[in-house]
N, C-alpha and C positions, 0 to 999 in steps of 0.2 A: 448512499450515506445508512448508518444503525437509526436505531429508536436513541441510544444513549446521544449520538452527536443531533440530532432534533431536540430534542429537551433540551436542549442545554441551549442551543440559539432560540430557540422559540424562548425561555425564561429571559435571557438577557436580551433579547428587544423586548419584550413584556415589560422589564424594567428602567428602558430605555436607556441602555448604557453600551457603552462600543466596546471594540476590542482593545485599544490602546488602557479606556476607563480598565478592561479588565486586569490587564496588563499591567496595569503599575496598582491597583490593589491586592494583585496574589504576585507580582512579581514573574507571575511563569508570558513566555516570550507568546507575544501576540500571533508568531507564528507556529505556535503550535497548541495555542487551544483555537485556532480558525482548522489546524491538522484534526482537534478534536472537535469539534462540530463535525467536519466532513466526514469523520467518519473515518482519515485515513492512516491508519496505525503507522503502517511502514511506514511515513516521514515522525513519527515519535521514539523516544531512547529506551530505553529501558524500560520492561512495562512492573520494576516497581518505582520507576519515578512518574509513570503515570498514574500508577494507582493515586500520588502525594497530588498529583497537578486536580487531577476530578477530587478528592477530599477537599480540597483547597478550595475549587473553583464552586462547589455546592456549597459549601455554606460562603462563602461570599452571595450566591444565588438562592439565597436559602430553599434547598433543597435538599433531600434527605441523601447523604452519601454512597449508607450500605446498599438503598435500588440500584443509586446508577452503577454500583462498582459490581454488583450482583451483572445487570446489562456487558457491563465492559466486558466479564468474564466470559458470558455469552454466545459476546459476539466476536470474540478472537479462541475461544475452542476453550483453552486451560486457563489463557487471560493467566501464563509464568512468564513467555520471552517470545520474544519475533525472531523470525530465524531473523538475521545478514551474513550478507557474506564479505569479506573483504580478499581484495587480490591477496596472493601469496608473494613476499617478497625470495629476489631470485638473490642469496648468498653468495660472493664469490671470495671462496677460495685459493688465496695467492700460492705461487709456488713456493716448495720446501727453500730451494736456492735464494728464492729472493724475501722468503722469511726471516733467513740467517745472513741476508744480503743488508739487509736495512739497521739492524745492531751494530754491525759491524762500523758500518760509516758513521752511523752517530754515535759511536767508543772515540772514533780517529779525532770526530769535531771535538769534544767536549776536553779531551787531551791535550789538543792545541787549544780552546779557551782557556784549558784553567794555567798554560805555561803561560798567556801572553799575557795575563792576569797579575801572576807571579812577578813577572819581571818588570809590568808595569809600577805594582804595589814597591816594588826597590829601587827602580829609578826614582821616584819621588820622594824615598825615603831620603836620597843621596843628598837628593837637591836640599831639603830640607833642614838637613841633619848639619850642623858646622858648628865650630869654635865656643866655645861660650864668653862672652865679651863682658867685660865687669862693669855694672852700670854705676854711674856716677853717685854718692854718697846724697842723703839733698840735704839742704843746708838750715839751719833753726830756723826755726818760727818767728820771728820778732813779733811780739805783741805791741801793737798800740792802743794806747787809749783814746775813748773820742772822747771831745769836747763837748758835747752839748747831746741833747739825748732827741731822738726824731719821735715826734706820734704819729700813728699810722692810722687813719680812721679805714675804716673794712666797712663798705657801703654792703647791705647786705637785704637783696631782695625777699620784702617781702609776699611768700607762694598768696597767688591767687587765686580762690575757687567757685567753678560753676556750678551752681545749683542747676540742680536737674530740673527738668521743664512738670512742673504735676498736670496729670490731666481727668477728664473728669469719669469715673467709668458712667457702662451703661447696660444695659440687660438685652440682648441675640435672641433672635426666638427663629428656627427653622422646620419651618412645616408643609406635610404634605399634603393635597387634598386627598378626601376620599375616593374619586375616582378612576386614581394612579399610585404609583412610584419611583421610588427613583433616588438613582446615585448619588451620594452628598462625600464631601471631604470638607471636615473645619477646623481651620485651625486659631487656637485664639494664645495669644499675645508671644505669638511664637513656639507653640507647643501642638501637637497636632490631636486637638479636642474628643471626634469623630470620625470614622469614615466605614461606610458600610449602602446599605440599599433601606431606606425610609419606607415601611409601607407606607399605604394611605389612608389618612384618618390622622396619624403619630407626627407627633412636633419633638424637638431639642431643645432645651434653655441651656444657654451658658450668660457667664458673667465675665465681661471685658475689660482688662483696665487699660491695654493700648493700642490693638487693632487686632482684628475677626477677618480673613481670609475664608470665603465661602465660597468650596468647586460647587457647580450644579450637573447632574448629569440629563434632565431634565426639565427643564426651567419652567415648561408649560405647564407643569403641576405644582411647584414650587411657591410657596413661600416666606417672605427672605422682610422682618421686622426690628425697627431696630428704638426699644424704647414705648413698643408698643404704636407703630408708627411704619409704616410699609416703605422698602426701598426698593429701587428698582433694579430689576435684574437685564445687564446687556444683553443685544442679540449680538446674534456672531460667531464665528469660532464649536467647536467642536465640546467642550465644555465651557460655556458661561462660569465668569467667576467675581464673586459682590467683595473691594475690600474696605471698611469700613476703620475709621481714626474716632479714637477718641478726641476729644474736645480738652484745647489745654484750657487751663481752669484760671479766672483772672485775679 
């Protein structure tokens, strides 16, 4: 394992982030992130992609991407390419007689199909084509007068409208203890409001109208408050989450 892999792994563990959380935040497959941390460059794609992975991963972990790219270059030589050996496929060239035999058979089949199609069209036309028959003239319409008028009452259904439930907005505060750091993802009213690693002693405040969902990487150092009141963070699972709904107004 090289120094680059050690740096990435130690920083990820320090902020309490799993490989699955890193994959969700960077869109980089967890197996590729593990290969970076293990220094197993043979399992990685073209170096152009690898440099992009390193830059994205560095931003997530709040590391200097230039320093990490220089480490990658020093550990892989020039850092421009990895040698990949591909098996050579054998190309079978058909015999000249076979090359000409296939088009000849295809031409015969095409001629037969066209002939059968033409015969079918002619037969259908003969069946449907016949002497024209004169249609009887329609008899004149006899106007009839109505002796009374009928009043029809049309019932019109009145549409009913369902009023939306009004809810009481609230203030959400997510804070990290000074002794640690944690990855967080906050969704407010169906939209992503924050995603990243919050350092120790920092906090984020959100105004929520309907619902808020908080994903927490390291719950032991994170505090969630709703309108100043602490909210219990559930235990269990690789990434605990807290869901808060705005209360309906009376």
